[in-house]
N, C-alpha and C positions, 0 to 999 in steps of 0.2 A: 602575282601581287594584285590581281583583280579583286580579291576578297577585301583588301584594304580600302579600295575605292568604294565598294558596296557598303562597308561599315561606316565610312565617313559620310556617304550620301544619306544613309539612314539616320545618322546622328544629326546631320544638318536639317533634314526634313522634320524629324521629331522635335528638335529644339525650336524650329521656326513655328511649329503648330502650338507647342505647349509652354513657351517661355513666360507667359503672362503670370502664372501662379508661383514662380520659383522664388526661393529664399536661400540664403547661405546658412552655414552652421554657426552655432553659438556655444558658450560655455556649458559643459555637461553633455554635449551631443556625442554619440558613438556612431561612427560610420564604418562601413565595410566597402572595400573596393576590389575589383577584378580587372586586370589589364592584360593586354597583349603587346609584345615588343614589336616595334616598327623598324628598329635599327639594332640588330643583334650585336652583342659585345664582340663577337668573333667575325664581324663582317670583313675585316682586312684579310682574313685567311681565305676568303672566297669559298667558304664552306656552304654546303647545301643544307637547308633547314629540314630536319626530320620532324621535330615538334617545335612550333613557334614558341618563343620565350613567353611564358605566362607568369603573372605575379598576382598574389592575393594579399590583402592587408586589412588591418583594423586600425582606426585612429580614434583617440579620445581627446576632446577639447578640455584642457585644463583651465583655459581662459579663452575669451573671445579671439585673442590673437596668438594663442599658443596651444599646440597639440603634441601628443606623444602617441607612438604607434608601434605596431609589430608587422612584419611582412615575411613572406616566403616566395621563392621563385624557382622556376625550372626551365631548362632549355636543352635541346638535343640537336647536334649537328653532325653531318657526315662530311669527312674531310676530302679535300682534293688530293690527287696523286702527286707525290713529291719525289723528286729524284735527287739523291745525294751525289756528291762529287766522286764517290767511290763506285758509282753505278747501281747501287741498291735503290729500289723503288718501294715506297710504302705510302700508306695513307693513315691518317689519325682521326678517329671519331671522338667527339667531345660531348659529354653530358655535364651540365653544370647545375648544381643545386646551391641555393643561398637562402639564409634565414637571418633575420636580425631585428633591430629596434631603430626607431627614428624619432627625431625631435624637429618640429616645424614651427615657423613663425608665419602666421596667416594675416592677410589684410582684413580690415573690418569695414563695415558700412559701404559695401559695393553692390548692394541690391542682389542681383542674381549671379554675380561672379565672385570667385575667391582665388586670389593669387597667393602662393605660398612658396617657401623655400626653407631649407634646413640641412641637417646632417644625419647620416645613418651609419650605424656600425653593424656589420653582418659577419657571419661565419660562412665562408665559401668552400664548397666541396666539389671541385672539378674532378671528373673522371675521364681520363684520356686513354683510349685503346689504340695501340699502334698495330697495324696489320701490314706485314711484309708481303709485297706482291711479287717482287723479284729479288731473291737473296743476293747479297754481295758482301764483301768485307766491310765491316763498319769501322771507320776510323774515328768517328766523332760520337760521343754518347748522345743518346736521345735526351731532349730537354726534360727536366724534372718538373712535374706538375706540383704547383704550390697550393696547399690548402691551408686555410687559417683565417684570421680576422682581416677584414678589409673595411676601410672607412671611406666615405665619399660625401659629396654634397649633391643637392638636387633642387630644382625649381619646377614649379608646375602651376597649372590653372585649372579650376573646375567651374563649369557653367551648369547651374541648376535649372532643369526644365520643368520640374514640379517641386513641391515642398520637400519631398524626400529623395528624389532621383536626380542625379547629375552625371555629366560626362567629363572626364579629365584627360589632360595631356601633361606628360612629365618628362623632363630631361635630367639624366643623372646616371652614374655608373651602377650597374646591377646585372641581372640576367639579360638586360637590354639597355641600350643607351637612350632610347626614346620609347616611352610607353604611352598607350592610350586605352581608355576603358570606361567602365561604369562605376559610379559611386552611389551608395544608398545609405540613408540615415536609418540605423537600427533603433535608435532611441534618441528622442529630441526633447529638450527642456523648453524650447521656444513655444510660447502660447500663441494660439491662433487669433 
């Protein structure tokens, strides 16, 4: 987890140096974001992370306080060894893909900060591979992996360090429960 400390240290130093020219987004702005998961969705399973949860997205401001967006995410975990009551031992590796749309309500007139929250609808494609380490008589069926539509809420904050670049933190269900990353304005209608 040392790379998380390095990322947050770099974000803090960069924002302390360049925060003077920052501005938030406004109606008509198109932003792109790339984030990494800090708390994987499967953390309760004590899985080992193969590929950290990553998420990419685009958001368009319909109004100063309302945005619509699309996102996609991916994560890959190697499972812990599990022993069944019948003596069989197995492990389960999980890859998770998710893509969807989201609607957010954003704060306005906060200078360099933007707080937002909303709802998202996504299609989730989990892929679970069960690997038997020591065979045994199986009395219980393996859990079925559900794929399909999932909906959830989210809240987040973005701090802009320049006119076009900011860093965000977000809490909500997806390929990770907590995400942090970089946001950039691809197109802005705000006049200098």
